[in-house]
A tleap script that builds the chain and sets N, CA, C and O, in Angstrom:
source leaprc.protein.ff14SB
mol = sequence {
  NMET THR ARG SER LEU LYS LYS GLY PRO TYR
  VAL ASP GLU LYS LEU LEU LYS LYS ILE GLU
  GLY LYS LYS PRO VAL GLU THR GLY VAL ILE
  LYS THR TRP ALA ARG ARG SER GLN ILE SER
  PRO GLU MET VAL GLY PHE ILE PHE GLY VAL
  HIE ASN GLY LYS GLN HIE LEU GLU VAL LEU
  VAL SER GLU GLU MET VAL GLY HIE ARG LEU
  GLY GLU PHE SER PRO THR LYS LYS PHE ILE
  ARG HIE GLY GLY LYS MET GLN LYS GLU GLN
  GLU ALA ALA LYS LYS ASP ALA GLU VAL ALA
  ALA ALA LYS ALA ALA LYS SER THR VAL ALA
  VAL LYS CLYS
}
set mol.1.N position { -14.149 -3.211 40.782 }
set mol.1.CA position { -15.468 -3.602 41.222 }
set mol.1.C position { -15.710 -3.046 42.628 }
set mol.1.O position { -14.838 -3.132 43.493 }
set mol.2.N position { -16.863 -2.493 42.844 }
set mol.2.CA position { -17.166 -1.880 44.132 }
set mol.2.C position { -17.697 -2.909 45.117 }
set mol.2.O position { -18.118 -4.002 44.736 }
set mol.3.N position { -17.670 -2.547 46.359 }
set mol.3.CA position { -18.171 -3.417 47.423 }
set mol.3.C position { -19.694 -3.347 47.436 }
set mol.3.O position { -20.279 -2.304 47.144 }
set mol.4.N position { -20.322 -4.454 47.773 }
set mol.4.CA position { -21.776 -4.539 47.813 }
set mol.4.C position { -22.349 -3.542 48.817 }
set mol.4.O position { -21.811 -3.375 49.912 }
set mol.5.N position { -23.434 -2.888 48.441 }
set mol.5.CA position { -24.056 -1.901 49.330 }
set mol.5.C position { -24.623 -2.546 50.589 }
set mol.5.O position { -24.642 -1.919 51.648 }
set mol.6.N position { -25.087 -3.795 50.487 }
set mol.6.CA position { -25.643 -4.441 51.675 }
set mol.6.C position { -24.569 -4.755 52.708 }
set mol.6.O position { -24.876 -4.864 53.895 }
set mol.7.N position { -23.320 -4.904 52.283 }
set mol.7.CA position { -22.216 -5.146 53.218 }
set mol.7.C position { -21.767 -3.862 53.898 }
set mol.7.O position { -21.326 -3.887 55.048 }
set mol.8.N position { -21.876 -2.742 53.194 }
set mol.8.CA position { -21.444 -1.473 53.755 }
set mol.8.C position { -19.965 -1.247 53.521 }
set mol.8.O position { -19.274 -2.131 53.013 }
set mol.9.N position { -19.468 -0.068 53.889 }
set mol.9.CA position { -18.049 0.242 53.655 }
set mol.9.C position { -17.157 -0.553 54.610 }
set mol.9.O position { -17.551 -0.869 55.732 }
set mol.10.N position { -15.945 -0.870 54.138 }
set mol.10.CA position { -14.988 -1.582 54.981 }
set mol.10.C position { -14.095 -0.574 55.685 }
set mol.10.O position { -13.378 0.193 55.042 }
set mol.11.N position { -14.144 -0.583 56.996 }
set mol.11.CA position { -13.254 0.248 57.810 }
set mol.11.C position { -12.615 -0.690 58.821 }
set mol.11.O position { -13.314 -1.399 59.544 }
set mol.12.N position { -11.292 -0.695 58.873 }
set mol.12.CA position { -10.568 -1.580 59.774 }
set mol.12.C position { -10.954 -1.289 61.222 }
set mol.12.O position { -10.953 -0.136 61.651 }
set mol.13.N position { -11.288 -2.349 61.978 }
set mol.13.CA position { -11.735 -2.180 63.365 }
set mol.13.C position { -10.632 -1.616 64.253 }
set mol.13.O position { -10.901 -0.789 65.124 }
set mol.14.N position { -9.392 -2.055 64.040 }
set mol.14.CA position { -8.285 -1.564 64.851 }
set mol.14.C position { -8.077 -0.062 64.642 }
set mol.14.O position { -7.715 0.664 65.568 }
set mol.15.N position { -8.311 0.383 63.415 }
set mol.15.CA position { -8.163 1.801 63.100 }
set mol.15.C position { -9.230 2.623 63.816 }
set mol.15.O position { -8.950 3.709 64.324 }
set mol.16.N position { -10.451 2.100 63.854 }
set mol.16.CA position { -11.525 2.804 64.563 }
set mol.16.C position { -11.245 2.869 66.066 }
set mol.16.O position { -11.556 3.869 66.713 }
set mol.17.N position { -10.658 1.805 66.622 }
set mol.17.CA position { -10.331 1.810 68.050 }
set mol.17.C position { -9.264 2.853 68.367 }
set mol.17.O position { -9.288 3.470 69.432 }
set mol.18.N position { -8.328 3.047 67.441 }
set mol.18.CA position { -7.253 4.010 67.668 }
set mol.18.C position { -7.762 5.440 67.726 }
set mol.18.O position { -7.188 6.269 68.431 }
set mol.19.N position { -8.856 5.752 66.981 }
set mol.19.CA position { -9.367 7.130 66.966 }
set mol.19.C position { -10.570 7.323 67.878 }
set mol.19.O position { -11.029 8.449 68.069 }
set mol.20.N position { -11.081 6.242 68.439 }
set mol.20.CA position { -12.281 6.308 69.258 }
set mol.20.C position { -12.065 7.153 70.510 }
set mol.20.O position { -11.165 6.884 71.306 }
set mol.21.N position { -12.893 8.168 70.673 }
set mol.21.CA position { -12.846 9.012 71.865 }
set mol.21.C position { -11.705 10.008 71.901 }
set mol.21.O position { -11.491 10.653 72.927 }
set mol.22.N position { -10.970 10.151 70.818 }
set mol.22.CA position { -9.849 11.087 70.783 }
set mol.22.C position { -10.180 12.279 69.907 }
set mol.22.O position { -11.053 12.214 69.042 }
set mol.23.N position { -9.460 13.379 70.149 }
set mol.23.CA position { -9.627 14.572 69.333 }
set mol.23.C position { -8.468 14.647 68.343 }
set mol.23.O position { -7.342 14.281 68.682 }
set mol.24.N position { -8.733 15.118 67.123 }
set mol.24.CA position { -7.673 15.194 66.112 }
set mol.24.C position { -6.491 16.062 66.512 }
set mol.24.O position { -5.360 15.787 66.113 }
set mol.25.N position { -6.736 17.098 67.289 }
set mol.25.CA position { -5.672 18.028 67.672 }
set mol.25.C position { -4.709 17.363 68.653 }
set mol.25.O position { -3.499 17.570 68.573 }
set mol.26.N position { -5.238 16.573 69.570 }
set mol.26.CA position { -4.432 15.970 70.631 }
set mol.26.C position { -3.546 14.836 70.126 }
set mol.26.O position { -2.407 14.693 70.571 }
set mol.27.N position { -4.059 14.034 69.204 }
set mol.27.CA position { -3.309 12.862 68.753 }
set mol.27.C position { -2.300 13.259 67.690 }
set mol.27.O position { -2.510 14.201 66.925 }
set mol.28.N position { -1.217 12.529 67.661 }
set mol.28.CA position { -0.196 12.767 66.642 }
set mol.28.C position { -0.519 11.954 65.402 }
set mol.28.O position { -1.674 11.841 64.990 }
set mol.29.N position { 0.516 11.399 64.825 }
set mol.29.CA position { 0.351 10.575 63.634 }
set mol.29.C position { -0.063 9.173 64.071 }
set mol.29.O position { 0.567 8.573 64.941 }
set mol.30.N position { -1.133 8.657 63.454 }
set mol.30.CA position { -1.614 7.319 63.752 }
set mol.30.C position { -1.101 6.397 62.648 }
set mol.30.O position { -1.552 6.474 61.506 }
set mol.31.N position { -0.157 5.527 62.996 }
set mol.31.CA position { 0.429 4.632 62.000 }
set mol.31.C position { -0.536 3.504 61.677 }
set mol.31.O position { -1.180 2.944 62.564 }
set mol.32.N position { -0.626 3.175 60.376 }
set mol.32.CA position { -1.494 2.088 59.954 }
set mol.32.C position { -0.955 1.417 58.702 }
set mol.32.O position { -0.296 2.033 57.864 }
set mol.33.N position { -1.261 0.130 58.609 }
set mol.33.CA position { -0.936 -0.640 57.412 }
set mol.33.C position { -2.224 -0.963 56.650 }
set mol.33.O position { -2.172 -1.637 55.621 }
set mol.34.N position { -3.370 -0.497 57.133 }
set mol.34.CA position { -4.680 -0.807 56.552 }
set mol.34.C position { -4.978 0.123 55.378 }
set mol.34.O position { -5.806 1.027 55.488 }
set mol.35.N position { -4.302 -0.102 54.262 }
set mol.35.CA position { -4.485 0.734 53.078 }
set mol.35.C position { -5.870 0.543 52.459 }
set mol.35.O position { -6.385 1.451 51.806 }
set mol.36.N position { -6.473 -0.625 52.658 }
set mol.36.CA position { -7.755 -0.933 52.032 }
set mol.36.C position { -8.941 -0.340 52.777 }
set mol.36.O position { -10.071 -0.400 52.291 }
set mol.37.N position { -8.699 0.225 53.936 }
set mol.37.CA position { -9.756 0.782 54.771 }
set mol.37.C position { -10.307 2.073 54.159 }
set mol.37.O position { -9.550 2.942 53.728 }
set mol.38.N position { -11.629 2.180 54.130 }
set mol.38.CA position { -12.262 3.391 53.623 }
set mol.38.C position { -12.221 4.488 54.687 }
set mol.38.O position { -12.216 4.218 55.888 }
set mol.39.N position { -12.194 5.715 54.215 }
set mol.39.CA position { -12.177 6.856 55.134 }
set mol.39.C position { -13.613 7.194 55.509 }
set mol.39.O position { -14.453 7.441 54.644 }
set mol.40.N position { -13.882 7.201 56.811 }
set mol.40.CA position { -15.228 7.516 57.302 }
set mol.40.C position { -15.247 8.943 57.842 }
set mol.40.O position { -14.187 9.521 58.082 }
set mol.41.N position { -16.417 9.514 58.035 }
set mol.41.CA position { -16.512 10.889 58.536 }
set mol.41.C position { -15.872 11.083 59.920 }
set mol.41.O position { -15.473 12.197 60.261 }
set mol.42.N position { -15.771 10.009 60.720 }
set mol.42.CA position { -15.151 10.125 62.043 }
set mol.42.C position { -13.657 10.391 61.942 }
set mol.42.O position { -13.055 10.886 62.895 }
set mol.43.N position { -13.051 10.074 60.811 }
set mol.43.CA position { -11.607 10.194 60.631 }
set mol.43.C position { -11.161 11.588 60.192 }
set mol.43.O position { -9.961 11.858 60.139 }
set mol.44.N position { -12.087 12.457 59.883 }
set mol.44.CA position { -11.749 13.788 59.379 }
set mol.44.C position { -10.971 14.569 60.431 }
set mol.44.O position { -11.388 14.665 61.585 }
set mol.45.N position { -9.836 15.125 60.015 }
set mol.45.CA position { -9.004 15.919 60.900 }
set mol.45.C position { -7.810 15.168 61.466 }
set mol.45.O position { -6.848 15.788 61.918 }
set mol.46.N position { -7.859 13.839 61.449 }
set mol.46.CA position { -6.748 13.048 61.972 }
set mol.46.C position { -5.635 12.941 60.936 }
set mol.46.O position { -5.876 13.061 59.734 }
set mol.47.N position { -4.420 12.715 61.415 }
set mol.47.CA position { -3.272 12.497 60.538 }
set mol.47.C position { -2.887 11.031 60.646 }
set mol.47.O position { -2.557 10.540 61.726 }
set mol.48.N position { -2.933 10.337 59.513 }
set mol.48.CA position { -2.593 8.924 59.473 }
set mol.48.C position { -1.256 8.738 58.783 }
set mol.48.O position { -0.961 9.394 57.784 }
set mol.49.N position { -0.448 7.836 59.329 }
set mol.49.CA position { 0.795 7.436 58.678 }
set mol.49.C position { 0.499 6.163 57.915 }
set mol.49.O position { 0.522 5.077 58.493 }
set mol.50.N position { 0.217 6.278 56.611 }
set mol.50.CA position { -0.175 5.135 55.799 }
set mol.50.C position { 1.075 4.502 55.201 }
set mol.50.O position { 1.877 5.179 54.558 }
set mol.51.N position { 1.234 3.214 55.413 }
set mol.51.CA position { 2.429 2.502 54.958 }
set mol.51.C position { 2.359 2.272 53.446 }
set mol.51.O position { 1.335 1.834 52.921 }
set mol.52.N position { 3.473 2.577 52.751 }
set mol.52.CA position { 3.499 2.391 51.307 }
set mol.52.C position { 4.392 1.218 50.896 }
set mol.52.O position { 4.701 1.051 49.716 }
set mol.53.N position { 4.802 0.410 51.870 }
set mol.53.CA position { 5.666 -0.712 51.597 }
set mol.53.C position { 7.082 -0.473 52.063 }
set mol.53.O position { 7.846 -1.419 52.253 }
set mol.54.N position { 7.438 0.774 52.247 }
set mol.54.CA position { 8.785 1.125 52.694 }
set mol.54.C position { 8.746 2.015 53.935 }
set mol.54.O position { 9.520 1.823 54.873 }
set mol.55.N position { 7.847 2.981 53.929 }
set mol.55.CA position { 7.771 3.933 55.032 }
set mol.55.C position { 6.319 4.368 55.208 }
set mol.55.O position { 5.452 4.029 54.402 }
set mol.56.N position { 6.074 5.119 56.271 }
set mol.56.CA position { 4.734 5.647 56.527 }
set mol.56.C position { 4.672 7.073 55.999 }
set mol.56.O position { 5.462 7.924 56.408 }
set mol.57.N position { 3.735 7.337 55.092 }
set mol.57.CA position { 3.536 8.684 54.569 }
set mol.57.C position { 2.369 9.321 55.301 }
set mol.57.O position { 1.316 8.704 55.458 }
set mol.58.N position { 2.556 10.556 55.748 }
set mol.58.CA position { 1.514 11.248 56.513 }
set mol.58.C position { 0.397 11.729 55.593 }
set mol.58.O position { 0.642 12.341 54.553 }
set mol.59.N position { -0.836 11.437 56.004 }
set mol.59.CA position { -2.020 11.829 55.251 }
set mol.59.C position { -2.965 12.548 56.205 }
set mol.59.O position { -3.443 11.954 57.172 }
set mol.60.N position { -3.235 13.822 55.939 }
set mol.60.CA position { -4.197 14.587 56.727 }
set mol.60.C position { -5.560 14.407 56.074 }
set mol.60.O position { -5.760 14.818 54.931 }
set mol.61.N position { -6.490 13.800 56.788 }
set mol.61.CA position { -7.806 13.481 56.240 }
set mol.61.C position { -8.690 14.723 56.249 }
set mol.61.O position { -8.827 15.393 57.273 }
set mol.62.N position { -9.292 15.024 55.085 }
set mol.62.CA position { -10.210 16.167 54.973 }
set mol.62.C position { -11.587 15.673 54.519 }
set mol.62.O position { -11.769 14.489 54.238 }
set mol.63.N position { -12.533 16.578 54.453 }
set mol.63.CA position { -13.914 16.240 54.082 }
set mol.63.C position { -14.017 15.593 52.704 }
set mol.63.O position { -14.825 14.687 52.499 }
set mol.64.N position { -13.198 16.058 51.757 }
set mol.64.CA position { -13.277 15.565 50.387 }
set mol.64.C position { -12.808 14.118 50.259 }
set mol.64.O position { -13.122 13.456 49.270 }
set mol.65.N position { -12.065 13.620 51.241 }
set mol.65.CA position { -11.501 12.274 51.188 }
set mol.65.C position { -12.470 11.195 51.659 }
set mol.65.O position { -12.210 10.011 51.451 }
set mol.66.N position { -13.573 11.571 52.284 }
set mol.66.CA position { -14.519 10.595 52.822 }
set mol.66.C position { -15.045 9.727 51.681 }
set mol.66.O position { -15.484 10.229 50.646 }
set mol.67.N position { -14.989 8.410 51.896 }
set mol.67.CA position { -15.445 7.457 50.883 }
set mol.67.C position { -14.303 6.864 50.070 }
set mol.67.O position { -14.469 5.824 49.433 }
set mol.68.N position { -13.146 7.518 50.089 }
set mol.68.CA position { -11.980 6.987 49.391 }
set mol.68.C position { -11.229 6.035 50.314 }
set mol.68.O position { -11.548 5.922 51.498 }
set mol.69.N position { -10.241 5.361 49.769 }
set mol.69.CA position { -9.422 4.436 50.562 }
set mol.69.C position { -8.148 5.157 51.028 }
set mol.69.O position { -7.675 6.080 50.366 }
set mol.70.N position { -7.609 4.736 52.153 }
set mol.70.CA position { -6.386 5.349 52.675 }
set mol.70.C position { -5.212 5.145 51.723 }
set mol.70.O position { -4.357 6.022 51.596 }
set mol.71.N position { -5.165 4.007 51.061 }
set mol.71.CA position { -4.065 3.691 50.161 }
set mol.71.C position { -3.982 4.588 48.945 }
set mol.71.O position { -2.928 4.670 48.314 }
set mol.72.N position { -5.066 5.260 48.600 }
set mol.72.CA position { -5.070 6.154 47.441 }
set mol.72.C position { -4.163 7.365 47.657 }
set mol.72.O position { -3.706 7.982 46.694 }
set mol.73.N position { -3.907 7.700 48.912 }
set mol.73.CA position { -3.151 8.904 49.219 }
set mol.73.C position { -1.710 8.600 49.650 }
set mol.73.O position { -0.996 9.481 50.129 }
set mol.74.N position { -1.300 7.352 49.474 }
set mol.74.CA position { 0.060 6.936 49.804 }
set mol.74.C position { 0.589 6.098 48.642 }
set mol.74.O position { 0.475 4.873 48.665 }
set mol.75.N position { 1.167 6.746 47.621 }
set mol.75.CA position { 1.613 6.002 46.430 }
set mol.75.C position { 2.718 4.997 46.755 }
set mol.75.O position { 3.613 5.277 47.551 }
set mol.76.N position { 2.640 3.827 46.128 }
set mol.76.CA position { 3.600 2.760 46.403 }
set mol.76.C position { 4.752 2.747 45.409 }
set mol.76.O position { 5.776 2.113 45.662 }
set mol.77.N position { 4.603 3.427 44.300 }
set mol.77.CA position { 5.655 3.434 43.289 }
set mol.77.C position { 6.178 4.848 43.108 }
set mol.77.O position { 5.416 5.814 43.118 }
set mol.78.N position { 7.493 4.953 42.943 }
set mol.78.CA position { 8.134 6.255 42.796 }
set mol.78.C position { 8.393 6.506 41.315 }
set mol.78.O position { 9.078 5.716 40.665 }
set mol.79.N position { 7.860 7.587 40.781 }
set mol.79.CA position { 8.081 7.930 39.380 }
set mol.79.C position { 9.422 8.624 39.260 }
set mol.79.O position { 9.644 9.668 39.874 }
set mol.80.N position { 10.316 8.050 38.471 }
set mol.80.CA position { 11.624 8.648 38.252 }
set mol.80.C position { 11.510 9.630 37.092 }
set mol.80.O position { 11.551 10.841 37.309 }
set mol.81.N position { 11.372 9.147 35.899 }
set mol.81.CA position { 11.122 9.961 34.715 }
set mol.81.C position { 11.101 9.055 33.512 }
set mol.81.O position { 11.595 7.929 33.563 }
set mol.82.N position { 10.537 9.535 32.439 }
set mol.82.CA position { 10.634 8.832 31.173 }
set mol.82.C position { 12.016 9.143 30.632 }
set mol.82.O position { 12.459 10.292 30.656 }
set mol.83.N position { 12.678 8.141 30.157 }
set mol.83.CA position { 14.059 8.358 29.782 }
set mol.83.C position { 14.311 8.148 28.307 }
set mol.83.O position { 13.410 8.261 27.476 }
set mol.84.N position { 15.540 7.842 28.007 }
set mol.84.CA position { 15.947 7.599 26.646 }
set mol.84.C position { 16.842 8.698 26.127 }
set mol.84.O position { 17.059 9.714 26.786 }
set mol.85.N position { 17.353 8.477 24.942 }
set mol.85.CA position { 18.295 9.406 24.319 }
set mol.85.C position { 17.656 10.765 24.038 }
set mol.85.O position { 18.276 11.805 24.258 }
set mol.86.N position { 16.431 10.751 23.559 }
set mol.86.CA position { 15.742 11.998 23.209 }
set mol.86.C position { 15.540 12.878 24.456 }
set mol.86.O position { 15.720 14.095 24.399 }
set mol.87.N position { 15.168 12.256 25.568 }
set mol.87.CA position { 14.953 12.997 26.819 }
set mol.87.C position { 16.249 13.654 27.289 }
set mol.87.O position { 16.244 14.811 27.712 }
set mol.88.N position { 17.360 12.916 27.216 }
set mol.88.CA position { 18.646 13.453 27.643 }
set mol.88.C position { 19.071 14.634 26.778 }
set mol.88.O position { 19.618 15.613 27.286 }
set mol.89.N position { 18.821 14.545 25.476 }
set mol.89.CA position { 19.159 15.650 24.567 }
set mol.89.C position { 18.348 16.895 24.897 }
set mol.89.O position { 18.881 18.005 24.894 }
set mol.90.N position { 17.069 16.717 25.181 }
set mol.90.CA position { 16.212 17.856 25.516 }
set mol.90.C position { 16.668 18.520 26.817 }
set mol.90.O position { 16.699 19.747 26.916 }
set mol.91.N position { 17.021 17.705 27.808 }
set mol.91.CA position { 17.487 18.262 29.084 }
set mol.91.C position { 18.812 19.000 28.913 }
set mol.91.O position { 19.024 20.048 29.524 }
set mol.92.N position { 19.706 18.456 28.081 }
set mol.92.CA position { 20.997 19.110 27.836 }
set mol.92.C position { 20.794 20.450 27.131 }
set mol.92.O position { 21.451 21.435 27.467 }
set mol.93.N position { 19.889 20.488 26.161 }
set mol.93.CA position { 19.607 21.728 25.441 }
set mol.93.C position { 19.008 22.769 26.382 }
set mol.93.O position { 19.341 23.951 26.302 }
set mol.94.N position { 18.125 22.325 27.271 }
set mol.94.CA position { 17.508 23.238 28.225 }
set mol.94.C position { 18.562 23.808 29.181 }
set mol.94.O position { 18.545 24.999 29.493 }
set mol.95.N position { 19.470 22.958 29.636 }
set mol.95.CA position { 20.529 23.404 30.540 }
set mol.95.C position { 21.459 24.392 29.846 }
set mol.95.O position { 21.852 25.392 30.446 }
set mol.96.N position { 21.820 24.125 28.573 }
set mol.96.CA position { 22.668 25.041 27.802 }
set mol.96.C position { 22.001 26.402 27.631 }
set mol.96.O position { 22.659 27.438 27.718 }
set mol.97.N position { 20.676 26.392 27.384 }
set mol.97.CA position { 19.932 27.639 27.222 }
set mol.97.C position { 19.939 28.451 28.526 }
set mol.97.O position { 20.055 29.676 28.493 }
set mol.98.N position { 19.815 27.773 29.660 }
set mol.98.CA position { 19.835 28.458 30.949 }
set mol.98.C position { 21.205 29.079 31.225 }
set mol.98.O position { 21.300 30.195 31.735 }
set mol.99.N position { 22.271 28.336 30.879 }
set mol.99.CA position { 23.627 28.845 31.080 }
set mol.99.C position { 23.873 30.065 30.195 }
set mol.99.O position { 24.459 31.052 30.640 }
set mol.100.N position { 23.424 29.994 28.939 }
set mol.100.CA position { 23.595 31.113 28.014 }
set mol.100.C position { 22.831 32.351 28.506 }
set mol.100.O position { 23.326 33.474 28.412 }
set mol.101.N position { 21.623 32.127 29.029 }
set mol.101.CA position { 20.828 33.244 29.543 }
set mol.101.C position { 21.505 33.876 30.762 }
set mol.101.O position { 21.496 35.097 30.917 }
set mol.102.N position { 22.083 33.052 31.614 }
set mol.102.CA position { 22.774 33.576 32.795 }
set mol.102.C position { 24.001 34.391 32.398 }
set mol.102.O position { 24.269 35.441 32.981 }
set mol.103.N position { 24.747 33.903 31.402 }
set mol.103.CA position { 25.928 34.626 30.940 }
set mol.103.C position { 25.538 35.960 30.307 }
set mol.103.O position { 26.218 36.967 30.498 }
set mol.104.N position { 24.434 35.959 29.549 }
set mol.104.CA position { 23.965 37.185 28.916 }
set mol.104.C position { 23.540 38.205 29.976 }
set mol.104.O position { 23.800 39.400 29.841 }
set mol.105.N position { 22.889 37.718 31.024 }
set mol.105.CA position { 22.462 38.615 32.098 }
set mol.105.C position { 23.666 39.201 32.830 }
set mol.105.O position { 23.653 40.374 33.204 }
set mol.106.N position { 24.698 38.398 33.033 }
set mol.106.CA position { 25.909 38.883 33.700 }
set mol.106.C position { 26.610 39.942 32.862 }
set mol.106.O position { 27.075 40.956 33.384 }
set mol.107.N position { 26.681 39.697 31.554 }
set mol.107.CA position { 27.390 40.641 30.673 }
set mol.107.C position { 26.651 41.985 30.597 }
set mol.107.O position { 27.302 43.028 30.536 }
set mol.108.N position { 25.322 41.987 30.600 }
set mol.108.CA position { 24.574 43.241 30.548 }
set mol.108.C position { 24.737 44.018 31.844 }
set mol.108.O position { 24.780 45.248 31.829 }
set mol.109.N position { 24.827 43.308 32.969 }
set mol.109.CA position { 25.028 43.965 34.256 }
set mol.109.C position { 26.421 44.584 34.300 }
set mol.109.O position { 26.590 45.696 34.801 }
set mol.110.N position { 27.425 43.869 33.777 }
set mol.110.CA position { 28.793 44.384 33.765 }
set mol.110.C position { 28.943 45.591 32.847 }
set mol.110.O position { 29.713 46.499 33.162 }
set mol.111.N position { 28.227 45.631 31.715 }
set mol.111.CA position { 28.305 46.730 30.766 }
set mol.111.C position { 27.661 47.987 31.349 }
set mol.111.O position { 28.160 49.087 31.110 }
set mol.112.N position { 26.585 47.860 32.096 }
set mol.112.CA position { 25.879 48.992 32.678 }
set mol.112.C position { 26.698 49.692 33.744 }
set mol.112.O position { 26.526 50.892 33.960 }
set mol.113.N position { 27.575 48.982 34.408 }
set mol.113.CA position { 28.382 49.569 35.477 }
set mol.113.C position { 29.466 50.371 34.895 }
set mol.113.O position { 30.265 50.954 35.628 }
savepdb mol mol.pdb
quit
């Protein structure tokens, strides 16, 4: 559900104070925990360290990001992989194919010499 238009976008006040009167080139990474804060046009060019629950991930704000939330660019969950027996078999077959290809390439190089 979107925020009411009469309320306007939510931008954390502390975040605005941190960038107020500064140039993007001069400032380093601005650490923040305000993931729910919307990106405003004043923030373009700044680098924010958005907290994902464990660490701060650096986000360089560009024109296309205006209107989105800071938290959208700092994922909180780490994707490992889909697993299971079938996945392991496919990976093993792929690795065997790579080894066979490497051996074939070595043997052709040795024969040419």
